[in-house]
VOGU-3710 file (C-alpha; in Angstrom, 3 decimals, decimal comma):
1> mkeqtlnklv> 59,989/36,619/38,970  57,576/35,689/35,983  53,919/37,282/35,443  52,060/34,399/37,929  49,383/37,285/38,384  49,445/38,393/34,419  49,380/34,665/33,351  45,883/34,030/35,447  44,365/36,961/33,895  45,470/36,925/30,642
11> avvvflvclc> 45,688/34,004/28,466  48,255/33,264/25,294  48,337/30,688/22,769  49,941/27,491/22,539  48,078/24,319/21,967  48,484/21,535/25,010  48,194/19,295/22,140  47,100/16,157/24,663  44,796/16,728/27,817  42,416/18,707/26,930
21> itapqagadn> 40,923/17,873/23,371  37,383/19,647/22,718  35,613/19,873/19,682  36,338/22,669/17,592  33,261/25,439/18,091  31,921/25,971/14,755  31,412/29,569/13,636  28,032/28,937/12,174  26,750/28,546/15,328  27,594/32,135/16,720
31> nasygnmltt> 26,655/33,922/13,568  23,352/35,332/15,045  24,435/36,670/18,240  26,895/39,177/16,617  23,862/41,500/16,314  24,442/45,308/15,469  27,702/45,224/12,722  28,148/49,110/13,412  29,295/48,300/17,328  29,500/44,713/17,468
41> hppandvrfs> 32,591/42,704/16,009  32,888/38,782/16,485  35,839/38,297/18,643  39,009/35,984/17,371  39,364/32,229/17,596  41,152/31,964/21,270  44,097/34,111/20,117  45,306/35,811/23,357  48,621/37,865/24,419  50,467/39,552/27,371
51> ssrilvrfkm> 48,534/42,851/28,042  51,889/44,020/29,384  54,879/43,202/26,934  55,467/43,589/23,204  58,260/42,310/20,783  60,191/44,583/18,852  62,968/44,876/16,098  64,009/48,121/15,593  65,698/49,577/12,365  69,491/50,489/13,249
61> nsagpsavne> 70,331/52,490/10,108  69,787/52,210/6,264  71,762/49,143/5,814  69,173/47,008/7,855  67,495/45,782/10,963  68,915/45,539/14,662  70,420/42,547/15,330  72,364/43,477/18,359  71,848/44,633/22,049  69,154/47,110/23,905
71> gpslpenark> 69,878/50,181/25,927  72,572/52,514/24,254  73,441/50,678/21,630  69,944/51,709/19,820  69,517/54,691/18,261  69,127/57,814/19,707  65,468/57,860/17,871  64,720/54,157/18,943  65,278/55,030/22,279  62,976/58,036/22,634
81> aiagingriv> 60,302/56,151/21,146  60,422/53,219/23,614  60,421/56,314/26,080  57,439/57,865/24,556  55,265/54,590/25,522  56,475/54,197/28,525  58,237/51,066/27,507  61,332/48,962/29,000  63,220/46,906/27,444  63,687/43,651/29,404
91> ktfakagvhv> 65,534/40,899/27,183  67,232/40,734/23,914  67,528/37,911/21,234  70,632/38,892/19,331  69,912/36,112/17,009  66,790/37,045/15,787  67,200/40,680/16,675  64,202/40,982/18,600  63,498/42,813/21,846  61,146/42,021/24,807
101> vdvpessvgr> 59,610/45,486/25,774  57,560/45,407/29,241  54,671/48,239/28,278  52,022/49,747/30,729  49,265/47,065/31,318  46,674/47,024/28,556  48,255/49,616/26,087  49,882/46,982/23,933  47,933/47,724/20,879  48,481/51,451/21,570
111> aiealyrskt> 52,222/50,748/22,124  52,410/48,842/18,658  51,077/51,659/16,556  52,937/54,275/18,542  56,038/52,528/17,719  55,313/52,116/14,092  54,023/55,622/13,954  57,796/56,531/15,323  59,106/55,152/11,936  61,652/53,221/13,946
121> vvyaepdyqv> 60,728/49,334/14,330  60,797/46,923/11,525  57,887/45,608/13,335  56,239/45,573/16,515  53,888/42,588/17,598  52,226/41,490/20,905  53,798/38,661/22,858  51,439/35,778/22,294  50,134/32,967/24,494  50,713/29,699/23,486
131> rtlavpndpr> 49,935/26,317/25,071  50,538/22,562/25,251  50,214/20,296/21,579  65,030/-5,034/17,855  62,368/-5,719/20,393  63,312/-4,567/23,539  62,130/-5,936/26,793  60,378/-3,179/28,327  57,306/-4,562/30,306  54,780/-2,186/28,390
141> faelwglhnt> 56,012/-2,488/25,158  53,002/-4,402/23,960  51,133/-1,185/24,709  52,935/0,963/22,171  50,771/0,475/19,225  52,182/3,432/17,313  55,820/1,800/17,418  54,443/-1,706/16,628  50,676/-2,658/16,252  49,756/-6,296/15,954
151> ggtgtadadi> 46,324/-5,497/15,565  45,046/-5,800/18,648  44,917/-2,166/18,764  43,100/-1,120/15,595  44,748/-2,090/12,350  47,599/-4,413/12,187  50,765/-2,201/10,750  49,289/0,821/11,591  52,661/1,997/12,954  55,878/3,338/12,240
161> dapegwnaqk> 57,447/0,408/11,802  59,701/0,422/14,864  61,020/-2,971/15,325  61,692/-2,910/11,850  63,754/0,235/12,040  65,588/-0,695/14,646  67,249/-3,589/13,094  69,355/-0,827/11,019  69,600/1,982/13,788  68,215/2,263/17,341
171> fagtvivgvv> 70,765/4,170/19,653  71,110/8,113/18,471  73,455/9,131/21,576  75,272/11,816/19,280  71,935/13,818/18,534  70,792/16,837/20,849  66,929/16,642/20,996  65,567/19,863/22,709  62,008/19,541/24,138  60,759/23,002/24,170
181> dtgidynhed> 57,598/22,194/26,609  56,995/22,131/30,443  59,916/20,648/31,385  61,278/17,003/31,711  61,408/14,735/34,933  65,044/14,389/34,505  65,248/11,718/37,437  62,669/9,371/35,964  63,618/5,624/35,544  62,950/5,665/32,040
191> laaniwanpg> 64,531/9,193/30,978  67,430/9,805/33,452  69,889/7,884/31,420  69,376/9,602/28,444  68,873/13,403/29,685  71,582/15,725/28,253  74,263/17,077/30,538  75,752/20,545/30,087  79,620/19,836/29,397  80,282/23,706/30,677
201> eiagngiddd> 78,372/23,479/33,597  79,193/22,219/37,520  75,948/20,962/38,916  75,001/22,777/41,724  77,954/25,190/42,390  75,408/28,211/41,862  77,936/29,551/39,605  77,412/30,352/35,846  80,556/28,272/34,470  80,039/28,306/31,208
211> gngwvddvrg> 79,241/31,887/31,087  76,264/31,845/29,036  73,840/33,528/31,731  72,173/30,381/33,127  73,458/29,256/36,635  73,425/25,547/36,828  71,689/24,889/33,519  72,930/21,211/33,485  70,256/19,741/31,863  68,764/22,649/30,103
221> idvynldgdp> 66,595/25,944/31,564  63,494/26,868/33,100  62,676/29,980/31,345  59,258/30,422/33,057  60,788/30,759/36,214  64,301/32,038/35,210  66,629/29,304/36,491  68,269/26,350/35,517  66,071/23,875/36,610  63,936/22,360/34,097
231> mddnshgthv> 61,797/19,998/36,131  58,416/19,557/34,723  55,560/20,501/36,792  52,792/19,308/34,340  53,576/16,186/32,746  53,199/17,226/28,876  57,078/17,559/28,336  57,741/14,297/30,359  55,394/12,501/28,194  56,525/13,779/24,846
241> agtigargnn> 60,141/13,194/25,976  59,327/9,841/26,747  58,094/9,242/23,018  61,319/10,210/21,842  63,966/8,850/23,770  62,511/6,800/26,813  65,713/4,404/27,298  65,302/0,711/25,640  66,163/-2,008/27,143  66,312/-1,205/30,546
251> gvgvvgvawq> 63,830/-3,490/31,703  61,281/-0,564/33,107  58,353/0,846/31,514  58,094/2,086/28,135  60,605/2,825/25,328  61,112/5,506/22,998  61,602/5,572/19,141  65,301/6,100/19,733  66,430/3,575/22,637  69,256/6,119/23,635
261> tklmalkfld> 69,485/9,835/22,706  70,470/13,478/24,535  67,351/15,342/25,531  67,652/18,726/26,379  64,884/20,122/29,076  63,908/23,776/27,249  60,831/24,708/29,992  58,819/27,834/28,943  55,111/26,426/29,719  53,838/26,544/33,060
271> idgsgwtsda> 52,053/24,574/35,335  48,813/24,801/33,212  50,636/24,246/29,773  50,850/28,103/28,632  53,209/29,887/27,602  54,604/33,401/25,632  56,191/33,741/22,251  59,234/35,435/23,773  59,873/32,772/26,410  59,820/30,217/23,404
281> iacidyfidi> 62,013/32,189/21,668  64,419/32,160/24,592  64,607/28,290/24,751  65,057/28,932/20,957  67,949/31,231/21,311  69,250/29,088/23,833  69,780/25,866/22,069  71,585/27,425/19,228  74,229/29,093/21,797  74,631/25,531/23,366
291> maansytrgi> 75,163/23,748/19,990  77,457/26,838/18,509  79,509/26,064/22,149  79,943/22,759/22,253  80,242/21,875/18,443  77,257/20,173/18,068  76,499/19,587/14,732  72,853/17,427/14,787  70,352/19,481/16,766  66,709/19,065/16,603
301> lsnswggggy> 64,060/21,117/18,486  60,964/19,233/19,133  58,122/21,515/19,588  54,251/19,950/21,161  53,128/23,699/21,283  51,632/26,088/19,454  48,834/28,500/18,929  48,393/32,870/18,678  48,668/34,940/15,672  51,654/35,166/13,377
311> sqalydaika> 54,807/36,319/14,793  57,363/37,782/13,111  59,954/37,356/16,147  58,967/33,794/16,436  59,541/33,208/12,623  62,523/35,091/12,569  64,092/32,848/15,694  63,261/29,516/13,912  65,158/31,021/10,860  67,809/32,072/12,625
321> ardagvlfva> 67,785/27,889/14,301  68,052/26,585/10,365  70,523/29,033/9,670  72,520/26,884/12,514  71,722/23,864/11,356  69,059/23,157/13,531  65,668/20,648/12,078  62,313/22,055/13,811  59,362/19,745/14,168  56,050/21,039/15,406
331> aagndgmntd> 52,551/19,844/16,189  49,893/20,921/13,839  47,072/21,638/15,953  44,407/20,054/17,903  41,032/22,238/16,029  40,171/19,495/13,483  41,011/22,456/11,095  42,502/22,936/7,608  45,240/24,808/8,243  45,743/25,987/4,312
341> lnpgypstyd> 42,666/28,292/5,255  43,276/29,065/9,234  47,145/28,798/9,554  48,381/27,732/12,741  51,907/28,538/14,275  54,815/27,757/14,382  54,149/24,785/11,961  52,685/26,467/9,334  55,811/29,200/9,050  56,768/29,227/5,545
351> ldniisvgas> 59,903/27,956/6,515  61,878/24,923/5,243  63,907/23,615/8,900  60,019/23,096/9,712  58,311/19,516/9,692  54,469/19,940/10,358  52,963/16,942/11,992  49,135/15,844/12,102  48,078/12,754/14,458  46,750/9,644/13,592
361> dsydgaawfs> 45,159/6,958/15,007  45,273/3,415/15,491  43,148/2,325/12,340  45,346/4,087/10,474  43,072/7,154/10,244  43,678/10,830/10,867  42,637/11,497/14,412  39,194/13,422/14,601  40,906/16,154/16,141  43,944/16,509/14,306
371> nfgkagvdlf> 44,591/19,602/11,626  45,629/18,926/8,392  46,394/20,582/4,967  48,155/19,884/1,657  50,391/22,790/2,669  50,060/23,636/6,570  50,983/19,761/7,415  53,458/17,863/6,005  52,970/14,141/7,427  50,783/12,012/10,016
381> apgvsilsst> 51,984/9,922/13,012  50,651/8,383/15,652  49,017/10,646/18,353  45,844/8,516/19,733  46,092/6,927/23,188  49,759/6,948/23,128  51,399/5,734/26,343  54,685/6,982/27,523  56,304/8,659/31,035  54,959/10,846/33,144
391> pgntyssysg> 56,651/12,582/36,381  57,480/10,360/39,228  58,147/7,259/37,438  54,705/6,532/36,564  53,188/6,081/32,691  49,913/7,586/31,026  48,304/7,522/27,474  47,596/10,905/26,079  46,206/11,905/22,866  47,254/14,727/20,341
401> tsmatphvsg> 49,541/16,351/17,821  51,985/16,683/20,830  51,932/13,121/21,259  52,618/12,542/16,984  55,352/15,147/17,115  57,662/13,523/19,410  57,518/10,147/17,089  58,714/12,430/14,212  61,554/13,964/16,076  62,731/10,338/17,195
411> vaaliwaryp> 62,720/9,301/14,140  65,107/12,237/12,793  67,208/11,442/15,352  67,800/7,951/14,465  68,187/8,982/10,809  70,931/11,490/11,954  72,923/9,195/13,875  72,746/6,756/11,138  74,344/9,518/8,703  76,072/11,678/10,933
421> tsswwkikaa> 77,700/14,038/8,466  74,212/14,766/7,060  72,614/18,342/6,784  69,258/18,924/8,262  67,534/19,153/5,081  68,740/15,595/4,005  67,223/14,555/7,521  63,772/15,996/6,734  64,080/14,598/3,399  64,152/11,020/4,575
431> vlngvdfpaa> 61,431/11,644/6,835  59,360/12,928/4,140  60,558/10,012/1,199  59,980/7,284/3,787  55,989/7,720/4,744  53,963/4,877/4,014  50,310/5,872/2,260  47,474/4,501/3,836  43,919/5,620/1,844  42,985/7,906/4,653
441> fadlsmtggr> 45,683/10,360/4,278  45,393/10,805/0,574  45,037/14,549/0,428  45,381/15,352/4,242  48,634/16,726/4,034  51,853/17,333/1,812  53,317/14,134/1,446  49,661/12,271/1,915  51,571/9,709/4,111  52,156/8,446/7,497
451> lnlqksllas> 55,541/8,316/9,642  57,810/4,925/8,506  61,098/4,583/10,662  61,866/1,714/8,466  61,777/3,038/5,158  63,090/6,476/6,548  66,694/4,750/7,880  67,111/3,470/4,267  69,976/4,383/1,959  68,064/4,548/-0,846
461> tvvlpaifkv> 65,623/6,959/0,581  68,125/9,508/2,317  69,748/10,616/-1,399  66,415/11,041/-2,989  64,765/14,034/-3,954  62,327/15,537/-1,392  59,668/17,964/-1,936  59,499/20,358/0,962  57,016/22,721/-0,068  54,586/23,241/-3,958
471> npnaadlgda> 53,760/27,004/-4,279  50,762/27,125/-4,357  49,508/23,723/-3,503  46,356/24,026/-5,712  46,481/25,485/-9,463  44,602/25,942/-12,583  45,613/24,818/-16,252  48,372/27,148/-17,074  49,549/28,250/-14,051  53,210/28,027/-12,852
481> vtiigaqfgt> 54,197/26,187/-9,463  57,139/26,755/-7,552  58,909/23,250/-5,889  60,932/23,828/-3,099  63,372/21,073/-1,818  66,550/19,044/-1,818  68,308/17,135/-3,922  67,372/17,990/-7,212  70,685/18,203/-8,836  71,945/20,845/-11,157
491> vqgtvnfkgl> 70,788/19,048/-14,671  67,217/19,091/-15,553  65,140/16,102/-14,825  61,497/16,123/-14,956  58,383/16,832/-13,115  55,347/14,455/-12,974  51,645/15,084/-11,619  49,202/11,916/-11,597  51,675/10,360/-13,982  51,759/13,279/-16,056
501> plnivswapg> 54,769/15,817/-17,534  54,376/19,275/-16,417  56,751/21,949/-18,419  59,707/22,921/-16,804  60,712/26,756/-16,760  63,483/26,981/-14,539  65,427/24,437/-12,620  67,954/24,714/-9,824  68,991/22,023/-6,921  66,472/23,047/-4,464
511> rivarvpann> 64,134/25,223/-6,570  62,256/24,030/-9,715  59,493/26,020/-11,305  57,190/24,009/-13,851  53,670/24,988/-15,915  50,599/23,112/-15,847  49,748/22,381/-19,295  46,426/23,642/-21,007  44,910/20,153/-20,949  41,950/18,966/-18,942
521> syygtgkltv> 43,264/15,551/-18,173  45,379/17,487/-15,627  42,267/18,507/-13,703  41,909/16,364/-10,212  43,697/15,874/-7,087  47,087/13,647/-7,079  50,603/13,559/-6,679  53,406/15,778/-7,610  56,752/14,166/-8,139  60,677/14,976/-8,778
531> ttsasktstg> 62,766/12,574/-11,098  66,636/13,947/-11,379  68,763/13,405/-14,108  69,781/10,644/-12,515  66,577/8,598/-12,521  65,947/8,939/-8,756  61,981/9,997/-8,261  60,761/11,475/-4,763  58,556/8,793/-2,927  57,056/11,489/-0,818
541> gavltiahlp> 56,067/13,644/-3,352  53,612/15,983/-2,873  49,722/16,495/-3,170  48,505/18,678/-5,557  45,009/20,041/-7,199  44,619/21,160/-10,268  41,004/22,487/-10,581  39,237/26,082/-11,298  39,080/27,440/-7,921  40,634/30,035/-6,084
551> vkigetilgh> 44,274/29,838/-5,737  46,354/30,837/-1,816  49,886/32,429/-2,725  50,399/33,622/0,319  49,519/35,745/3,494  49,611/39,079/4,718  51,592/39,913/7,819  48,317/40,998/10,013  44,914/39,603/9,358  42,785/42,589/8,706
561> gwassaqvgn> 38,895/42,713/8,849  36,545/45,584/8,817  39,133/47,450/7,033  39,329/49,211/3,330  41,865/48,981/0,357  42,913/50,872/-2,621  44,881/49,534/-5,613  47,641/51,792/-7,321  49,484/50,021/-10,230  49,923/46,554/-8,831
571> dlfimggsty> 49,959/47,337/-5,299  46,928/46,559/-3,064  47,061/48,697/0,147  44,790/47,598/3,148  44,162/50,237/5,581  43,380/49,851/9,377  40,126/47,859/10,353  40,430/45,291/13,006  43,051/42,718/14,208  43,716/40,772/17,230
581> wgqtglverc> 44,312/43,372/19,546  41,408/45,257/18,463  41,244/48,698/16,206  44,394/49,009/14,027  45,357/51,992/12,119  48,467/49,801/10,344  48,787/49,639/6,837  49,674/47,198/4,721  51,145/46,839/0,932  50,287/44,036/-1,135
591> tlgtptrcfm> 52,020/43,431/-4,408  49,311/41,590/-6,658  50,881/38,720/-8,804  53,612/37,651/-6,466  53,231/34,408/-3,878  55,057/36,056/-0,992  53,285/37,981/1,937  52,617/41,563/1,852  55,493/44,032/2,893  54,123/46,161/5,832
601> dsdwimpvpl> 56,266/49,477/5,983  56,518/51,102/9,550  56,005/54,251/7,890  52,422/53,538/7,120  49,907/54,046/9,614  46,703/55,912/9,537  46,814/59,087/11,735  43,053/58,065/13,040  43,584/54,774/13,398  39,855/53,266/11,886
611> antgaaasgg> 37,473/50,404/11,345  34,640/50,465/9,099  36,026/52,922/6,172  35,803/53,375/2,985  39,007/53,698/0,595  39,687/54,933/-3,157  42,964/55,711/-5,073  43,289/58,615/-7,366  46,609/60,814/-8,910  48,752/58,814/-6,568
621> kiyvaggmdw> 46,999/59,169/-3,369  44,536/56,810/-1,148  41,673/58,369/0,168  40,181/57,019/3,558  36,870/58,304/4,183  34,674/58,098/7,399  35,120/55,107/9,937  34,435/54,329/13,518  36,545/54,170/16,541  35,538/51,282/18,792
631> ntggisdaiq> 36,860/52,377/21,730  34,980/55,400/21,948  32,020/54,347/19,752  32,406/57,905/17,716  31,754/57,589/14,353  33,992/59,985/11,724  33,542/62,577/9,111  37,226/62,417/8,693  38,901/62,043/4,918  42,536/60,752/5,404
641> ifdissetws> 44,542/61,262/2,309  47,933/59,258/1,941  50,649/60,464/-0,744  52,081/57,142/-1,775  55,247/58,641/-3,015  56,201/61,213/-0,207  54,763/58,545/2,322  52,791/61,271/4,353  49,299/61,901/5,652  47,303/64,883/5,133
651> agnpipqpli> 43,419/65,757/5,883  40,936/66,908/3,988  37,614/69,100/4,402  35,288/66,600/6,332  32,499/64,437/4,675  29,089/66,605/5,270  28,355/63,883/7,655  29,942/61,633/9,801  29,763/58,066/8,155  31,000/54,433/8,343
661> qptvferggk> 30,445/51,462/6,169  30,404/53,735/2,914  30,733/52,557/-0,324  34,030/54,751/-2,283  35,472/54,710/-5,081  37,071/56,978/-8,000  35,590/58,479/-11,319  37,591/61,221/-13,313  39,826/61,971/-10,636  37,232/62,486/-7,892
671> iyvvggfnag> 36,041/60,389/-4,773  32,685/59,420/-4,636  31,402/58,369/-1,333  27,983/56,459/-1,758  26,182/55,197/1,411  26,879/53,951/4,889  25,476/54,252/8,144  24,816/57,836/10,435  25,298/57,590/14,037  21,684/56,499/14,560
681> dttlntvyiy> 22,557/53,282/12,893  20,324/54,941/10,011  21,418/53,196/5,980  21,959/56,201/3,845  21,091/56,596/-0,103  23,636/59,995/0,149  26,026/60,734/-2,228  28,827/62,990/-1,503  31,551/63,819/-4,181  35,128/65,017/-2,904
691> npaanswstg> 36,768/67,094/-5,435  40,810/66,867/-4,400  41,944/69,822/-6,129  39,764/72,118/-4,637  39,366/70,204/-1,434  35,815/70,264/-1,397  32,657/68,271/-1,265  29,377/68,723/-3,356  26,224/66,116/-3,575  25,052/64,076/-6,130
701> aakptatafa> 21,724/62,394/-7,107  20,807/60,264/-4,109  20,751/56,458/-4,333  17,410/55,147/-5,117  17,875/52,789/-2,553  19,643/53,048/0,853  22,324/50,824/1,327  25,999/50,581/3,837  29,041/48,147/2,924  27,818/47,478/-0,406
711> gsaplgatas> 30,452/46,478/-3,255  31,566/48,995/-5,967  32,771/48,442/-9,045  33,827/51,163/-11,666  33,220/50,127/-15,108  35,980/50,203/-17,240  36,966/53,644/-19,123  33,334/54,574/-18,712  32,256/57,271/-16,020  29,784/54,818/-14,295
721> alimggfsgp> 30,204/52,592/-11,323  27,868/49,740/-10,245  26,792/49,617/-6,591  26,424/45,748/-5,550  24,051/44,553/-2,663  25,204/46,149/0,859  23,122/46,130/3,994  19,469/47,792/4,322  19,789/47,490/8,240  22,620/47,321/10,597
731> rcgdeqnvve> 22,256/43,321/11,462  23,235/40,411/9,870  20,365/39,093/7,779  19,923/42,907/6,412  21,753/41,885/3,227  20,053/42,796/-0,229  20,690/41,944/-3,765  20,242/45,372/-5,059  22,095/46,573/-8,203  22,072/49,942/-9,422
741> eyntstniwt> 24,602/51,918/-11,541  25,628/54,981/-10,883  26,494/57,555/-14,213  28,638/60,510/-12,738  28,808/62,322/-15,789  24,870/62,708/-16,081  24,084/62,093/-12,329  21,713/59,969/-13,206  21,124/55,928/-11,144  19,756/53,013/-13,631
751> srpamnaarg> 18,734/50,007/-11,920  20,433/47,105/-13,067  19,562/43,060/-12,609  19,738/42,032/-9,050  22,450/39,491/-7,983  21,257/35,929/-7,448  22,095/36,144/-3,507  21,618/39,019/-0,847  25,171/40,246/0,040  26,889/42,745/2,086
761> gmgslyyngs> 30,683/43,094/2,848  31,966/41,601/0,034  35,100/41,822/-2,389  34,367/43,588/-5,395  35,960/45,126/-8,436  35,625/45,215/-12,138  37,516/42,471/-14,212  36,005/41,669/-17,391  32,654/42,105/-15,910  31,880/43,088/-12,330
771> yalmgncgsl> 32,419/40,728/-9,322  30,750/40,307/-6,048  32,964/38,096/-4,238  33,096/35,854/-1,116  30,995/38,609/0,910  28,396/37,846/3,436  27,451/38,119/7,258  24,228/36,495/8,002  25,328/33,000/6,053  28,378/31,107/5,607
781> rtdgevfsag> 28,745/31,746/1,835  32,311/31,186/0,084  30,985/31,769/-3,627  31,104/34,962/-5,914  28,889/36,165/-8,804  30,024/37,351/-12,196  27,992/40,308/-13,854  28,859/40,111/-18,097  26,880/41,621/-20,669  24,203/43,009/-18,637
791> awagnlqgtq> 23,407/40,009/-16,280  24,349/37,778/-13,505  25,918/34,655/-14,649  26,455/31,828/-12,484  28,896/31,676/-9,449  32,238/32,109/-8,522  33,552/29,441/-6,531  35,536/30,019/-3,777  36,886/28,308/-0,597  36,812/30,516/2,800
801> tlytpmagkr> 33,874/31,885/4,152  35,299/35,377/4,341  33,258/38,853/5,328  34,933/42,171/4,493  37,315/40,847/2,501  39,551/43,443/0,264  39,667/42,751/-3,792  42,562/43,596/-6,354  43,487/42,619/-9,782  46,483/42,304/-12,457
811> giygyilngy> 47,190/40,945/-15,680  44,512/37,648/-16,262  44,147/37,424/-12,560  41,983/38,636/-10,006  42,718/38,564/-5,740  40,858/38,210/-2,811  42,591/39,297/0,694  42,075/38,980/4,522  38,783/39,736/5,939  37,078/37,844/9,054
821> dfgssaysrn> 36,140/33,991/8,400  33,287/33,009/10,027  33,327/29,753/9,732  36,626/29,316/12,306  35,954/32,897/13,619  39,464/34,112/12,951  40,931/37,141/11,035  42,093/35,616/7,771  45,707/36,689/6,531  45,395/34,617/3,268
831> iwrfkp> 45,583/35,754/-0,170  43,817/34,046/-2,844  44,313/34,619/-6,802  41,642/33,575/-9,111  40,705/33,513/-12,901  37,003/34,502/-14,230
//
């Protein structure tokens, strides 16, 4: 039995990207309601997960993580860890090495942290919820504007040129398309002839004939109800299937992009269009098994769903599909957001077998609801008022990126049928190189284009070099960018931006590194193209921005808010704080200067999980001071000490009084804890000094102005530090612009010029001057300020409305990580790099 009761109590995340499109809520409208920042933290934007189930990947031995079965095959310490959380392994996905573990109701966060503390896991995470995102003689073909738009609906030719493409290819009967969704009405008059049939299964005999663990899985599976009957009880999946492959030229209903194909029904979403990440993984796992068991070489997974937080387990499952040769087409989402700032999953995972699809309208513009992004979305396809099949031999028009996605899946199927010996990357290359370029899409996706079947089927398009990703997709003069793609060749060619050449650093068949010349003529947004030594140029290209702005170079594993950080060498450690399941003690390390996600080691977890702490590093150790336990409302006087070399924790003598949101910095081997709030919500001006050698506290001169959650910047090699801004009281709107310098040698405070704007909860660092960066509670600000030569000079431009981000530096760059984004009500995972 599935969790029928739990489904009503706990929502997960996927976007039913068709039926319920609503305008996104503006985070700015909620700011005033956050009130007391001591005890009230704003919620995450619609990120939900099971209250009694988690996903876990165990360490097996020193050679690597688990990729095998559960139970006795697990190491003894792993089985003890499961027992320690009163957990029970209920399912295992061998290909991704992921176990589904049931835990006591409402203990997800505690169970995850206990597993990390046990040092037995590679990762443990919530089970996030996802939700639903030749002209034939078919009588309603005229209504299918996305396939052929004559101008009666919108703008003429605002379509994928389906009739023109069908002249070359309209059948894809050798391509298996898995529709991961709410199921399919496999008896539908327009779909029945194109439904996949399991060659290893005998229908209706109640036996698992092919031995794959599913009985009578003739047309696919229903993971939600745990049976082999994937009948659609919602309509979303049937609608998606019709756009991919409603039977063409059969005299009834509509026609799909592919007149003939093999549609496999992979149901994991319930009657309301919601489902679990673990069940999505089960569908992917099943598809891979079927492909292998039947020696299928052409497989596409169509995914018109999404939502939830970052899931490493789902990432690993999609990666396993890539390694099995499967193309993964995913809806970009219906939040009207820039997914470069606020990623949506699974469409924005950094995996090159994913094609992320936004929705276009009949006027060749982006649909008002569609997500966009030069990194997060690959292309657009028709997704507004799309007519397709619905259960019971009916037809309906839906809108959403759910409707755009199957257009791409259908095109990919036809390309693969036309070029049957191709690998998935060649099919993706043809899709991206074949796009049209209506002006409205110029900088809204990686290609800046809209799907076109006719061009994608051309033999000349299939062999062109293709760009799948540019990292970063925004850069400054002198920066290097990495271009990931296919068919670049082994001999160096050229890379051009707006027709101007970039300097080649390295060249390989699927990876190029190129540097932007230090020339102002390169500033702007335009198309990046690759030309091979054989003079073949990528027609899809990639949209790139050259500007003096922060550049997104990667993402952390978790989004942390109200956390603290400390830098040791090039490693920035993020300590606890808040994330989607609430307060966390998890610690992440980000090696600054690398365009990859931070590495979260399972040994690193605070002994006492707290938010609103302060932290600083000295002598290879990190000192985490004070903090708040949201579960109890208690304020801590603890100082937790992490020894980086031994990866062990210890406790120092308590702080003279409990504190939250203090400003913490290091000078001369001592840790200074300035201000913060006490248990009575009073803003303090105290200075407490911790001497690690003596494990003792002393008191410094009181700060002239009381403050909490201020920025601090030790001034180079001097004995001084700047304390900048912060809160004078416990609510949004209590920010101040006061700046004071503390000389730790003389124990004297000196007033310095005030910041241009009142700020609190900002990331700050000393870097050729002192920076107060992108931090504010009471208003949505993306800018920062620079303190240099004794004055505040201008603003530092930013891109995201972050509160409580962390800051670090390396070489000529500064970095900003994480924080809470008031603009989108989300915990940011972004890593931004900037130049002064």
